C-alpha positions in Angstrom: 16.9 -9.9 9.1 16.4 -6.8 11.4 13.0 -5.9 12.1 11.4 -3.4 9.9 10.2 0.0 11.5 7.4 1.0 9.3 4.9 3.7 8.8 1.9 2.2 6.6 0.1 4.9 4.4 -3.0 3.5 3.1 -6.6 4.0 1.9 -8.4 0.9 3.6 -9.9 -0.7 1.2 -10.1 -4.7 2.0 -6.6 -5.5 0.6 -5.1 -2.8 2.7 -7.2 -4.2 5.5 -5.3 -7.6 5.0 -1.9 -6.0 4.5 -2.2 -4.6 8.0 -3.6 -7.7 9.6 -0.5 -9.6 8.0 1.6 -7.0 9.5 -0.1 -7.3 13.0 0.5 -11.0 13.0 4.2 -10.6 12.3 5.7 -8.6 15.1 9.0 -10.6 14.8 9.5 -8.9 11.2 7.5 -5.7 11.5 6.8 -2.8 13.8 4.3 -0.5 12.8 5.0 2.8 14.6 1.9 4.5 12.9 -0.7 4.4 10.2 -1.4 7.4 8.1 -4.7 7.4 5.6 -5.3 9.0 2.5 -8.1 9.7 -0.2 -8.3 6.6 -2.4 -10.3 3.4 -2.5 -12.7 5.4 -0.4 -13.0 9.0 0.8 -10.6 10.3 3.6 -13.2 10.0 6.4 -13.8 6.5 5.5 -10.1 5.6 5.2 -9.5 6.8 8.7 -12.5 5.3 10.0 -11.5 1.9 8.3 -8.0 2.2 9.7 -9.4 2.4 13.3 -11.7 -0.4 12.6 -9.0 -2.7 11.7 -6.7 -1.9 14.6 -9.7 -2.3 16.8 -10.6 -5.5 15.4 -6.9 -6.7 15.8 -6.7 -5.3 19.4 -3.9 -3.1 18.1 -5.5 0.3 19.3 -1.8 1.3 20.6 -1.0 2.0 16.9 -1.9 5.7 16.2 -3.8 6.4 13.1 -3.1 10.0 11.5 -5.6 11.3 8.9 -3.9 12.9 5.7 -4.8 14.4 2.6 -8.2 14.4 1.3 -7.6 15.1 -2.5 -4.7 14.9 -4.9 -1.9 17.3 -4.8 -3.0 19.5 -8.2 -6.0 18.3 -9.7 -9.3 17.9 -7.9 -9.8 14.3 -8.4 -12.0 11.9 -10.1 -15.5 11.2 -9.6 -15.9 8.3 -7.2 -17.3 5.2 -8.9 -18.6 2.0 -7.4 -15.8 0.2 -5.8 -14.8 -3.4 -5.5 -14.4 -2.7 -1.7 -18.1 -1.8 -1.2 -19.5 1.4 -0.2 -17.8 1.4 3.4 -14.4 0.2 1.9 -14.6 -3.2 4.0 -16.9 -5.0 1.8 -20.2 -3.7 3.5 -20.0 -6.3 6.3 -20.9 -4.3 9.2 -17.5 -4.4 10.7 -17.8 -2.8 14.3 -16.5 0.9 14.7 -13.7 1.6 16.9 -14.1 3.3 20.1 -10.9 5.0 20.2 -10.1 8.0 17.8 -7.7 9.0 15.1 -4.7 11.4 16.2 -5.2 15.5 15.7 -1.8 15.6 14.2 -1.8 15.4 10.4 -0.4 12.6 8.5 2.1 14.7 6.7 3.7 16.1 9.8 3.8 13.0 11.6 5.8 11.5 8.6 8.1 14.4 8.9 8.6 14.3 12.6 9.2 10.5 12.8 11.8 10.3 10.0 13.5 13.4 11.6 13.4 11.8 15.0 14.7 8.3 13.8 16.9 9.0 10.9 17.6 5.9 8.7 15.3 3.6 10.6 12.0 4.3 9.2 10.5 2.5 6.2 7.6 4.3 4.3 5.1 1.8 2.9 2.5 3.7 0.9 0.0 1.1 -0.3 -2.7 3.8 -1.5 -2.1 7.2 -3.4 1.1 8.8 -2.5 0.0 12.3 -1.8 0.8 12.0 1.9 4.3 10.8 1.2 5.1 13.6 -1.7 3.8 16.4 0.4 6.0 15.4 3.1 8.9 15.4 0.6 8.0 19.0 -0.4 7.3 20.5 3.0 10.7 19.1 4.4 13.1 18.1 1.8 15.6 17.1 4.2 13.8 13.8 5.0 14.6 12.0 1.6 18.0 11.4 2.7 16.7 10.2 6.2 14.1 7.7 5.0 15.5 4.2 5.4 13.7 3.1 2.2 10.2 3.1 0.4 8.2 -0.1 -0.5 5.3 0.9 -2.3 2.3 -0.7 -4.2 1.5 1.1 -7.2 2.2 1.3 -11.0 2.0 -1.0 -14.0 5.4 -0.8 -15.8 5.6 -3.9 -18.0 1.7 -4.8 -18.2 -1.6 -3.1 -18.7 -3.3 -0.7 -15.8 -6.5 -1.3 -14.5 -8.0 2.2 -15.3 -8.9 3.7 -18.6 -5.8 5.7 -19.1 -3.9 2.1 -18.9 -2.5 3.2 -15.5 -2.5 1.5 -12.2 -5.4 2.8 -9.9 -3.1 4.3 -6.9 -0.9 6.3 -9.4 -4.0 7.5 -11.4 -5.7 9.0 -8.4 -2.5 11.2 -7.9 0.2 11.0 -10.7 2.0 14.1 -9.6 2.5 12.8 -6.0 3.8 9.4 -7.6 6.4 11.4 -9.6 7.5 13.5 -6.6 8.2 10.2 -4.8 9.8 7.9 -7.5 12.1 11.0 -8.7 13.4 11.4 -4.8 16.4 9.3 -5.1 15.2 7.3 -2.0 16.0 3.4 -2.1 12.5 2.3 -3.5 11.0 -1.0 -4.1 7.8 -1.0 -6.3 4.9 -3.6 -6.3 2.8 -2.9 -9.2 0.5 -4.9 -11.3 3.4 -6.5 -13.0 3.4 -8.8 -9.8 0.4 -8.4 -7.8 -1.9 -9.6 -10.7 -0.2 -12.9 -9.9 -1.2 -12.8 -6.3 -4.6 -14.2 -7.3 -7.4 -15.3 -5.0 -8.8 -18.9 -6.0 -11.6 -21.0 -4.9 -8.8 -23.6 -3.5 -7.1 -20.7 -1.7 -10.3 -19.6 0.0 -11.1 -23.1 1.2 -7.6 -23.5 2.8 -8.0 -20.1 4.3 -11.5 -21.1 5.6 -10.0 -23.7 7.8 -9.2 -21.1 10.2 -11.9 -20.4 12.8 -11.0 -17.1 14.7 -13.3 -14.3 14.5 -10.6 -12.2 12.8 -10.0 -14.9 10.1 -13.5 -15.2 9.4 -14.0 -11.4 8.9 -10.9 -11.3 6.6 -12.1 -14.0 4.5 -15.7 -12.4 4.2 -13.9 -9.1 3.2 -11.8 -10.9 0.7 -14.6 -12.8 -0.8 -16.7 -9.7 -1.3 -13.5 -8.0 -3.0 -12.6 -11.0 -5.1 -15.8 -10.9 -7.0 -14.6 -7.7 -8.6 -10.8 -7.9 -8.3 -9.2 -11.5 -7.5 -5.7 -9.9 -6.8 -4.4 -9.2 -3.2 -2.3 -6.1 -4.3 -1.3 -4.3 -1.1 -0.6 -7.7 1.1 2.2 -8.1 -1.3 4.2 -5.1 0.4 3.9 -6.6 3.8 4.8 -10.0 2.6 8.0 -8.4 1.2 9.0 -7.2 4.6 8.4 -10.6 6.4 10.0 -12.7 3.4 11.5 -10.9 0.5 12.8 -14.2 -1.0 8.8 -14.7 -2.2 9.8 -11.9 -4.9 12.2 -11.1 -7.9 12.4 -8.0 -9.9 14.5 -5.7 -12.0 15.9 -2.3 -11.7 14.6 0.6 -13.5 14.1 4.4 -13.8 10.4 5.4 -13.8 8.5 8.2 -15.2 4.9 9.1 -14.5 2.6 10.6 -17.1 1.2 13.6 -15.6 -0.5 15.1 -18.8 -4.3 14.9 -18.5 -4.6 14.8 -22.2 -2.0 12.0 -22.5 -2.0 8.5 -20.8 -2.6 10.2 -17.4 -1.1 8.0 -14.6 0.7 5.7 -16.6 4.3 4.4 -15.5 7.0 4.2 -18.1 10.1 2.5 -17.3 13.9 2.7 -18.6 15.5 -0.8 -17.4 18.9 -0.2 -15.9 21.1 -2.2 -18.2 24.2 -1.2 -20.6 24.5 1.9 -18.8 20.9 3.2 -19.7 19.0 4.9 -17.1 21.7 5.3 -14.4 21.8 9.0 -14.5 18.0 9.2 -13.2 16.7 8.0 -9.6 15.8 4.4 -10.1 13.8 1.8 -8.0 13.5 -2.0 -7.7 10.6 -3.1 -9.8 9.1 -6.3 -8.7 8.0 -8.5 -11.5 7.8 -12.2 -10.0 6.3 -13.7 -6.9 6.2 -17.3 -5.7 2.5 -17.1 -5.2 1.8 -20.5 -3.6 4.2 -19.6 -0.8 2.9 -16.2 -0.6 -0.6 -17.7 0.5 0.7 -20.1 2.6 2.5 -17.2 4.4 -1.0 -15.2 4.7 -2.6 -18.5 5.7 -0.4 -19.3 8.4 0.1 -15.6 9.8 -3.6 -14.8 9.8 -4.2 -17.9 11.8 -2.2 -16.0 14.7 -4.6 -13.2 15.1 
């Protein structure tokens, strides 16, 4: 399988951090050309700070970080509540700050410029709210035909959400952005709660991971333990794992609509499976529904030990 050249659009967040570390540990399959940050698990200044902290921790200061959007496209955003990621977004462990700085170019412009410079070569990996991706598509519509693929974490198509509106968090933060992306007719693979709830942190899996002794491994485990006390599922690393070994997963094709009505089930993702001709007249995506979770955690364990 050819190496994937990707932009990771993220809101670190512990599971975002593990997704990034897994990518750093897989240079044979993944090349990160840039990291873009967005408001989500914590505020934009913190998600940007955390992306820099993670690249510094892994010795990957060569990967540029581009700050993006600090709020959703239309509505001002929801009041920030206590997070399973901690006040700082990385489990309040005192992860050292980076000595390098974020780029001055805005994330939206970086996405546009990179896709136009390398048409058909760049896969976008949004693992937070999709505000940056949507605004890039709105500002420069021509990139839709030049993006190789989008592999995203978000949604809850065939299962309940994890917010009060029965929506998944990333979609709930900015459903208008999600609707822009999911209606773009770009090849999309969706990792929603339908599958990520099966990527579960267990005591046995923690014990296996803890056999690794590197400082990075120990910090990653400490972050996951903090996070796992509130959310036992490693959502975002599923995206990275798919780029490394797509045989870990199975899914179905469906047309997706996002509820953007604040008076309705705001942020809920509704699916029309593509079968017997239904839904073929609308943009579709491949919705992942199954994972070989044992092999997934073996992969995470093996790769993180390489850092």
